[in-house]
BALOBA-1460 file (C-alpha; in Angstrom, 3 decimals):
// residues 228
<rec num="1" residu="x" x="158.471" y="68.607" z="-215.622"/>
<rec num="2" residu="x" x="159.937" y="65.001" z="-215.228"/>
<rec num="3" residu="x" x="156.908" y="63.816" z="-213.389"/>
<rec num="4" residu="x" x="154.614" y="65.056" z="-215.994"/>
<rec num="5" residu="x" x="156.684" y="63.410" z="-218.717"/>
<rec num="6" residu="x" x="156.555" y="60.196" z="-216.744"/>
<rec num="7" residu="x" x="152.756" y="60.358" z="-216.373"/>
<rec num="8" residu="x" x="152.165" y="60.996" z="-220.007"/>
<rec num="9" residu="x" x="154.569" y="58.355" z="-221.078"/>
<rec num="10" residu="x" x="152.673" y="55.779" z="-218.940"/>
<rec num="11" residu="x" x="149.355" y="56.971" z="-220.381"/>
<rec num="12" residu="x" x="150.652" y="56.604" z="-223.959"/>
<rec num="13" residu="x" x="151.962" y="53.026" z="-223.102"/>
<rec num="14" residu="x" x="148.625" y="52.056" z="-221.809"/>
<rec num="15" residu="x" x="146.744" y="53.381" z="-224.780"/>
<rec num="16" residu="x" x="145.875" y="50.448" z="-227.327"/>
<rec num="17" residu="x" x="147.421" y="51.038" z="-230.810"/>
<rec num="18" residu="x" x="144.894" y="51.045" z="-233.641"/>
<rec num="19" residu="x" x="146.670" y="50.425" z="-236.988"/>
<rec num="20" residu="x" x="145.190" y="52.616" z="-239.761"/>
<rec num="21" residu="x" x="143.087" y="54.715" z="-237.286"/>
<rec num="22" residu="x" x="144.036" y="58.422" z="-236.975"/>
<rec num="23" residu="x" x="142.447" y="61.558" z="-235.837"/>
<rec num="24" residu="x" x="139.361" y="62.771" z="-237.716"/>
<rec num="25" residu="x" x="140.292" y="65.246" z="-240.474"/>
<rec num="26" residu="x" x="144.003" y="64.617" z="-240.691"/>
<rec num="27" residu="x" x="146.338" y="62.154" z="-242.268"/>
<rec num="28" residu="x" x="147.374" y="59.104" z="-240.137"/>
<rec num="29" residu="x" x="151.012" y="59.839" z="-240.763"/>
<rec num="30" residu="x" x="150.807" y="63.217" z="-239.475"/>
<rec num="31" residu="x" x="152.560" y="63.413" z="-235.963"/>
<rec num="32" residu="x" x="150.440" y="64.375" z="-232.950"/>
<rec num="33" residu="x" x="151.522" y="67.782" z="-231.748"/>
<rec num="34" residu="x" x="150.030" y="67.290" z="-228.284"/>
<rec num="35" residu="x" x="151.869" y="63.957" z="-227.610"/>
<rec num="36" residu="x" x="155.127" y="63.394" z="-225.569"/>
<rec num="37" residu="x" x="157.567" y="66.027" z="-224.312"/>
<rec num="38" residu="x" x="155.874" y="69.011" z="-226.197"/>
<rec num="39" residu="x" x="152.552" y="68.299" z="-224.447"/>
<rec num="40" residu="x" x="154.366" y="67.991" z="-221.196"/>
<rec num="41" residu="x" x="156.154" y="71.316" z="-221.749"/>
<rec num="42" residu="x" x="152.878" y="73.024" z="-222.643"/>
<rec num="43" residu="x" x="151.160" y="71.792" z="-219.427"/>
<rec num="44" residu="x" x="154.047" y="72.680" z="-217.275"/>
<rec num="45" residu="x" x="154.078" y="76.230" z="-218.586"/>
<rec num="46" residu="x" x="150.752" y="76.904" z="-216.989"/>
<rec num="47" residu="x" x="151.410" y="75.118" z="-213.699"/>
<rec num="48" residu="x" x="153.584" y="76.430" z="-210.932"/>
<rec num="49" residu="x" x="152.804" y="73.998" z="-208.224"/>
<rec num="50" residu="x" x="151.165" y="70.831" z="-209.283"/>
<rec num="51" residu="x" x="148.691" y="69.706" z="-211.844"/>
<rec num="52" residu="x" x="144.982" y="69.948" z="-210.855"/>
<rec num="53" residu="x" x="144.639" y="67.076" z="-208.340"/>
<rec num="54" residu="x" x="141.602" y="66.505" z="-206.114"/>
<rec num="55" residu="x" x="142.398" y="66.507" z="-202.343"/>
<rec num="56" residu="x" x="145.613" y="68.501" z="-202.902"/>
<rec num="57" residu="x" x="146.655" y="71.988" z="-202.799"/>
<rec num="58" residu="x" x="146.869" y="73.355" z="-206.423"/>
<rec num="59" residu="x" x="148.515" y="76.581" z="-207.703"/>
<rec num="60" residu="x" x="148.545" y="78.068" z="-211.033"/>
<rec num="61" residu="x" x="149.553" y="81.399" z="-212.516"/>
<rec num="62" residu="x" x="147.334" y="80.913" z="-215.643"/>
<rec num="63" residu="x" x="143.510" y="80.769" z="-215.700"/>
<rec num="64" residu="x" x="141.963" y="77.303" z="-215.495"/>
<rec num="65" residu="x" x="139.121" y="76.961" z="-217.925"/>
<rec num="66" residu="x" x="136.468" y="74.269" z="-218.330"/>
<rec num="67" residu="x" x="134.457" y="74.287" z="-221.452"/>
<rec num="68" residu="x" x="131.532" y="71.985" z="-222.199"/>
<rec num="69" residu="x" x="130.190" y="71.858" z="-225.654"/>
<rec num="70" residu="x" x="127.013" y="69.966" z="-224.692"/>
<rec num="71" residu="x" x="123.903" y="71.108" z="-223.031"/>
<rec num="72" residu="x" x="124.707" y="69.732" z="-219.533"/>
<rec num="73" residu="x" x="126.740" y="70.656" z="-216.451"/>
<rec num="74" residu="x" x="130.269" y="72.049" z="-217.090"/>
<rec num="75" residu="x" x="131.111" y="71.559" z="-213.361"/>
<rec num="76" residu="x" x="129.254" y="69.767" z="-210.781"/>
<rec num="77" residu="x" x="130.346" y="70.074" z="-207.080"/>
<rec num="78" residu="x" x="128.673" y="67.600" z="-204.675"/>
<rec num="79" residu="x" x="129.230" y="67.462" z="-200.978"/>
<rec num="80" residu="x" x="126.748" y="65.157" z="-199.235"/>
<rec num="81" residu="x" x="128.771" y="64.829" z="-195.939"/>
<rec num="82" residu="x" x="126.197" y="65.852" z="-193.147"/>
<rec num="83" residu="x" x="129.009" y="67.536" z="-191.029"/>
<rec num="84" residu="x" x="129.303" y="67.663" z="-187.246"/>
<rec num="85" residu="x" x="129.578" y="70.420" z="-184.494"/>
<rec num="86" residu="x" x="133.454" y="69.979" z="-184.843"/>
<rec num="87" residu="x" x="133.676" y="69.759" z="-188.712"/>
<rec num="88" residu="x" x="131.008" y="72.269" z="-189.464"/>
<rec num="89" residu="x" x="128.619" y="72.179" z="-192.294"/>
<rec num="90" residu="x" x="129.600" y="70.662" z="-195.809"/>
<rec num="91" residu="x" x="130.768" y="73.193" z="-198.352"/>
<rec num="92" residu="x" x="130.601" y="72.559" z="-202.128"/>
<rec num="93" residu="x" x="132.369" y="75.756" z="-203.277"/>
<rec num="94" residu="x" x="134.428" y="78.189" z="-201.209"/>
<rec num="95" residu="x" x="135.906" y="81.294" z="-202.775"/>
<rec num="96" residu="x" x="138.252" y="83.966" z="-201.227"/>
<rec num="97" residu="x" x="139.506" y="86.967" z="-203.101"/>
<rec num="98" residu="x" x="140.742" y="90.503" z="-202.509"/>
<rec num="99" residu="x" x="138.458" y="91.656" z="-205.281"/>
<rec num="100" residu="x" x="135.630" y="89.662" z="-206.716"/>
<rec num="101" residu="x" x="135.208" y="86.087" z="-205.344"/>
<rec num="102" residu="x" x="132.801" y="84.651" z="-208.047"/>
<rec num="103" residu="x" x="131.505" y="85.955" z="-211.393"/>
<rec num="104" residu="x" x="128.655" y="83.910" z="-212.873"/>
<rec num="105" residu="x" x="127.045" y="84.855" z="-216.187"/>
<rec num="106" residu="x" x="124.466" y="83.276" z="-218.446"/>
<rec num="107" residu="x" x="124.089" y="84.506" z="-221.998"/>
<rec num="108" residu="x" x="122.253" y="83.571" z="-225.140"/>
<rec num="109" residu="x" x="118.616" y="82.334" z="-225.531"/>
<rec num="110" residu="x" x="118.189" y="78.675" z="-224.490"/>
<rec num="111" residu="x" x="115.629" y="76.444" z="-226.136"/>
<rec num="112" residu="x" x="112.095" y="76.582" z="-224.802"/>
<rec num="113" residu="x" x="110.902" y="75.902" z="-222.185"/>
<rec num="114" residu="x" x="114.112" y="76.618" z="-220.365"/>
<rec num="115" residu="x" x="114.731" y="79.930" z="-218.799"/>
<rec num="116" residu="x" x="118.230" y="81.239" z="-218.618"/>
<rec num="117" residu="x" x="119.421" y="81.683" z="-215.013"/>
<rec num="118" residu="x" x="122.925" y="83.091" z="-213.932"/>
<rec num="119" residu="x" x="122.482" y="81.491" z="-210.440"/>
<rec num="120" residu="x" x="120.011" y="78.897" z="-209.345"/>
<rec num="121" residu="x" x="119.976" y="77.925" z="-205.682"/>
<rec num="122" residu="x" x="118.113" y="75.238" z="-203.869"/>
<rec num="123" residu="x" x="118.185" y="74.251" z="-200.112"/>
<rec num="124" residu="x" x="115.957" y="71.660" z="-198.578"/>
<rec num="125" residu="x" x="116.386" y="72.872" z="-194.957"/>
<rec num="126" residu="x" x="117.528" y="76.366" z="-194.509"/>
<rec num="127" residu="x" x="118.263" y="79.473" z="-196.579"/>
<rec num="128" residu="x" x="119.009" y="78.865" z="-200.269"/>
<rec num="129" residu="x" x="121.151" y="82.111" z="-200.471"/>
<rec num="130" residu="x" x="122.757" y="83.876" z="-197.459"/>
<rec num="131" residu="x" x="124.371" y="87.259" z="-198.195"/>
<rec num="132" residu="x" x="126.409" y="89.116" z="-195.644"/>
<rec num="133" residu="x" x="128.373" y="92.487" z="-195.781"/>
<rec num="134" residu="x" x="130.315" y="94.378" z="-193.223"/>
<rec num="135" residu="x" x="130.579" y="97.735" z="-194.920"/>
<rec num="136" residu="x" x="128.450" y="97.567" z="-198.016"/>
<rec num="137" residu="x" x="125.121" y="96.257" z="-199.369"/>
<rec num="138" residu="x" x="124.779" y="92.616" z="-198.673"/>
<rec num="139" residu="x" x="122.847" y="92.113" z="-202.050"/>
<rec num="140" residu="x" x="122.457" y="94.300" z="-205.015"/>
<rec num="141" residu="x" x="120.059" y="93.388" z="-207.886"/>
<rec num="142" residu="x" x="119.717" y="95.460" z="-211.156"/>
<rec num="143" residu="x" x="117.745" y="94.775" z="-214.403"/>
<rec num="144" residu="x" x="117.766" y="96.892" z="-217.562"/>
<rec num="145" residu="x" x="114.734" y="95.589" z="-219.310"/>
<rec num="146" residu="x" x="113.073" y="93.263" z="-216.885"/>
<rec num="147" residu="x" x="109.714" y="93.963" z="-215.412"/>
<rec num="148" residu="x" x="110.829" y="93.436" z="-211.835"/>
<rec num="149" residu="x" x="114.309" y="93.661" z="-210.327"/>
<rec num="150" residu="x" x="113.378" y="90.921" z="-207.582"/>
<rec num="151" residu="x" x="110.465" y="88.621" z="-207.609"/>
<rec num="152" residu="x" x="109.562" y="86.937" z="-204.308"/>
<rec num="153" residu="x" x="107.208" y="84.063" z="-204.499"/>
<rec num="154" residu="x" x="106.011" y="82.526" z="-201.246"/>
<rec num="155" residu="x" x="104.175" y="79.534" z="-202.695"/>
<rec num="156" residu="x" x="101.295" y="77.711" z="-200.997"/>
<rec num="157" residu="x" x="103.010" y="75.437" z="-198.432"/>
<rec num="158" residu="x" x="102.436" y="77.850" z="-195.630"/>
<rec num="159" residu="x" x="99.828" y="80.606" z="-196.534"/>
<rec num="160" residu="x" x="100.430" y="82.377" z="-193.230"/>
<rec num="161" residu="x" x="104.029" y="83.222" z="-194.049"/>
<rec num="162" residu="x" x="105.365" y="86.203" z="-195.786"/>
<rec num="163" residu="x" x="106.935" y="86.511" z="-199.299"/>
<rec num="164" residu="x" x="109.281" y="89.201" z="-197.966"/>
<rec num="165" residu="x" x="110.353" y="89.889" z="-194.442"/>
<rec num="166" residu="x" x="112.396" y="93.210" z="-193.881"/>
<rec num="167" residu="x" x="113.823" y="93.713" z="-190.477"/>
<rec num="168" residu="x" x="115.209" y="97.262" z="-190.126"/>
<rec num="169" residu="x" x="116.788" y="96.838" z="-186.727"/>
<rec num="170" residu="x" x="117.460" y="100.332" z="-185.465"/>
<rec num="171" residu="x" x="116.794" y="101.668" z="-188.927"/>
<rec num="172" residu="x" x="114.035" y="101.597" z="-191.526"/>
<rec num="173" residu="x" x="112.490" y="98.314" z="-192.422"/>
<rec num="174" residu="x" x="111.504" y="99.166" z="-195.980"/>
<rec num="175" residu="x" x="112.370" y="102.101" z="-198.025"/>
<rec num="176" residu="x" x="110.809" y="102.622" z="-201.461"/>
<rec num="177" residu="x" x="111.123" y="105.304" z="-204.094"/>
<rec num="178" residu="x" x="110.036" y="105.625" z="-207.632"/>
<rec num="179" residu="x" x="109.353" y="108.329" z="-210.292"/>
<rec num="180" residu="x" x="105.870" y="106.947" z="-210.967"/>
<rec num="181" residu="x" x="104.935" y="105.868" z="-207.429"/>
<rec num="182" residu="x" x="107.036" y="104.705" z="-204.456"/>
<rec num="183" residu="x" x="104.582" y="101.945" z="-203.665"/>
<rec num="184" residu="x" x="101.754" y="100.005" z="-205.227"/>
<rec num="185" residu="x" x="99.345" y="97.716" z="-203.538"/>
<rec num="186" residu="x" x="97.417" y="95.109" z="-205.628"/>
<rec num="187" residu="x" x="93.782" y="95.184" z="-205.431"/>
<rec num="188" residu="x" x="91.428" y="92.516" z="-204.260"/>
<rec num="189" residu="x" x="88.661" y="91.030" z="-206.344"/>
<rec num="190" residu="x" x="85.760" y="92.171" z="-204.004"/>
<rec num="191" residu="x" x="84.476" y="95.447" z="-202.536"/>
<rec num="192" residu="x" x="84.949" y="96.444" z="-199.017"/>
<rec num="193" residu="x" x="87.100" y="95.099" z="-196.177"/>
<rec num="194" residu="x" x="87.646" y="91.358" z="-195.784"/>
<rec num="195" residu="x" x="84.864" y="89.423" z="-194.363"/>
<rec num="196" residu="x" x="86.624" y="86.002" z="-194.123"/>
<rec num="197" residu="x" x="90.022" y="84.708" z="-193.167"/>
<rec num="198" residu="x" x="92.247" y="85.379" z="-190.173"/>
<rec num="199" residu="x" x="94.156" y="88.676" z="-190.174"/>
<rec num="200" residu="x" x="96.672" y="90.521" z="-188.109"/>
<rec num="201" residu="x" x="96.609" y="94.054" z="-186.881"/>
<rec num="202" residu="x" x="98.490" y="96.367" z="-189.241"/>
<rec num="203" residu="x" x="97.627" y="94.552" z="-192.463"/>
<rec num="204" residu="x" x="96.763" y="96.897" z="-195.472"/>
<rec num="205" residu="x" x="94.525" y="95.944" z="-198.333"/>
<rec num="206" residu="x" x="92.984" y="97.606" z="-201.342"/>
<rec num="207" residu="x" x="89.582" y="96.525" z="-202.532"/>
<rec num="208" residu="x" x="88.204" y="96.239" z="-205.995"/>
<rec num="209" residu="x" x="87.282" y="100.083" z="-205.744"/>
<rec num="210" residu="x" x="90.771" y="101.056" z="-204.894"/>
<rec num="211" residu="x" x="89.718" y="101.973" z="-201.415"/>
<rec num="212" residu="x" x="92.442" y="101.411" z="-198.722"/>
<rec num="213" residu="x" x="91.667" y="99.377" z="-195.498"/>
<rec num="214" residu="x" x="93.647" y="99.055" z="-192.401"/>
<rec num="215" residu="x" x="93.217" y="96.004" z="-189.932"/>
<rec num="216" residu="x" x="93.115" y="97.638" z="-186.505"/>
<rec num="217" residu="x" x="92.377" y="94.488" z="-184.361"/>
<rec num="218" residu="x" x="93.505" y="90.908" z="-185.177"/>
<rec num="219" residu="x" x="90.831" y="88.392" z="-185.674"/>
<rec num="220" residu="x" x="88.634" y="86.466" z="-188.036"/>
<rec num="221" residu="x" x="88.086" y="88.521" z="-190.141"/>
<rec num="222" residu="x" x="89.498" y="91.241" z="-187.781"/>
<rec num="223" residu="x" x="88.470" y="94.898" z="-187.396"/>
<rec num="224" residu="x" x="89.020" y="97.042" z="-190.366"/>
<rec num="225" residu="x" x="89.062" y="100.785" z="-190.796"/>
<rec num="226" residu="x" x="88.757" y="102.385" z="-194.190"/>
<rec num="227" residu="x" x="91.481" y="104.993" z="-194.867"/>
<rec num="228" residu="x" x="90.672" y="108.150" z="-196.754"/>
């Protein structure tokens, strides 16, 4: 408490006095309820260890809230340290909890053309999101009114790669179920099996006539068999 009071007193002494200038919407003669010892007591009531100090261990029994009234970042965490074999990779945010580590929500309708995102991840080299679980699902996604629960977009940087890779280990690679249909393959623009491009054995494609073809032998364009 005494340390907080001393810090507040120091800040108040450094603040330039402006005669005749008060807080907007209030009388200049009105005392500031958040100055002095009252403010120090209010801060100390929520802090059990130290005030929030970067580079120090902070403890608090009350929730710490950051509120931003402008359309910008409320909190930005930057860690550009490359790290070493001894120190490990840099971490911008680390959360440990016996229950839920992090809850992120985005609500309201942002102005166009912005799309609301609860979580947005970017990584230049490596995985943007890594999820690992010991006794549960590593990742669970649910939508109530969306057209797709998960959208995977591979892009055009490497056309030979896959939008989704499912490795089942000793189990099943992909399990799909649905009341309307468990699986739907998009149709191609042309009729018949592919006649161009390099293909791998095991590929499936549906032509413009909704006929299903299976690639039996890898090649350009490979050997295809019509199924059904």
